[in-house]
Structure formats: C-alpha cells, structure tokens
N, C-alpha and C positions, 0 to 999 in steps of 0.2 A: 745355611740357607734361611731366608726369611719367608715366612708364609703368613699371609694376611687373610682373615676370614670375613671381615666386615665388607659391606658393599662399597664403601667409600675407600678408595686407594690413595695413599700418599706416594706420589711418584718421585720423591726426592732421591730414592735409591731403587734399584731393580726389584721387581716383585717376582718371586718364584712360584710357579703354579704347575700342578700335575697336568699332563696332556689331556686326561679325561675331563677335568674341570675347565680347561681352556676350550676344549671342543664344544662344551655346552654353552659357553658364554662368549665365543670368539667375536661375533659381530659387535657386541657392546664393548668388549675390551679393545677392539681396533679403534673405535671412536674415541674411547678414553685416552688411549696412548697418543693418538694424533692431537687431541685437544690439550693434554697436559705435558706433551713432549716427554712421555715416560718410556719405560722399558719393562718388558715382561720376559722372563726366562722360563721356557717351557721344559718340564722335566719328564723323564720316563724312568721308573725304578730309582728315583731320587738322583738321577744323573741329568745334567743339562743337555738338551738335544737341539734346541732352537731358541731364537731370540726374536721377539716382536718389538720393533722400533718404528717411529714415524718415518715415512718416506721423506727424503730430503727434496726440497723444492729447488729447482734451478733458478738462480737469480736472473732478473731481467737484464742486469748489467754486471760486469765484473768489477766496476768501480765501487770501492767500499766493501767488497765481499768479505774481506778479512778484518774488518773493523772490530776491534775489541779482542781479536785473537792474536795479533802480532804487537809486540811491544818493542819500541826502539830504545835502547839504553845507550845514551851518549850520542855523539854525532856520527852519521854514516860516513861523511867525507870530512877530513880535516881541512876546514876552510882556510886557515892561515897558510898552510903549506901550498894549497892551490892558488891562493892570492899571490904568494911570493913567486911561484912559477910563472904565473901570468904576467906579473910585473917584470920579471927577468926577460921574458920573451919580447915585451914591448920596449924595454929600456936596456940596450946592450951594455951600458956602463955599469949596471947593477950586477953584483956577483952574489950568488947564493952561498950560504955557509955550507961547507962540505960535511 
C-alpha cells in the first residue's frame, strides 16, 4: 500500500488512505479526484473497504465514444474477397476459385 503524507497528491497511481483521514478531508479530496482523474482507496484496519473515483460523465453523443480505446489491427473485412463476390454476382461468366 502506498501512503502519501504531503498535501500535493500525485494521482498517477491510487492513493491509499485511512478512513479517519479521508473523513477529515473528504470534500477537498473529492474535488482533487475529479480534477486530476485520480483514485483514492479508503482503508479500515489496513484493509481496502471503498474506492473514490471520479463520476463518469455521459457523452453527448455515442459517436467517437471509444476513440483511443479500440484499436483495429488489419482489415475488418477482406475487401478483395468481397469485390470478387460482387463481380461474380454481376458477371455470370466469371467463376470464383474454389
């Protein structure tokens, strides 16, 4: 567990904090977590019991919602096979390779 005592928090990884300390500073910590997109794990008797994370905002539109989270490797559709099938449908003399 990582415990930080300074007033400036680095939210690159979760901050672990006793419930009593969290209770004393909760309003300030809620603002910090929202501002820095951080995470605080609240502990009791050195065991994690809760997690404070920023509330997710609902996107105005679903278009582009997963931008940067999904990566396409290669082609989704094999265009050459699709083109051959379309050509075979329009040209009855063309035969596809089995």
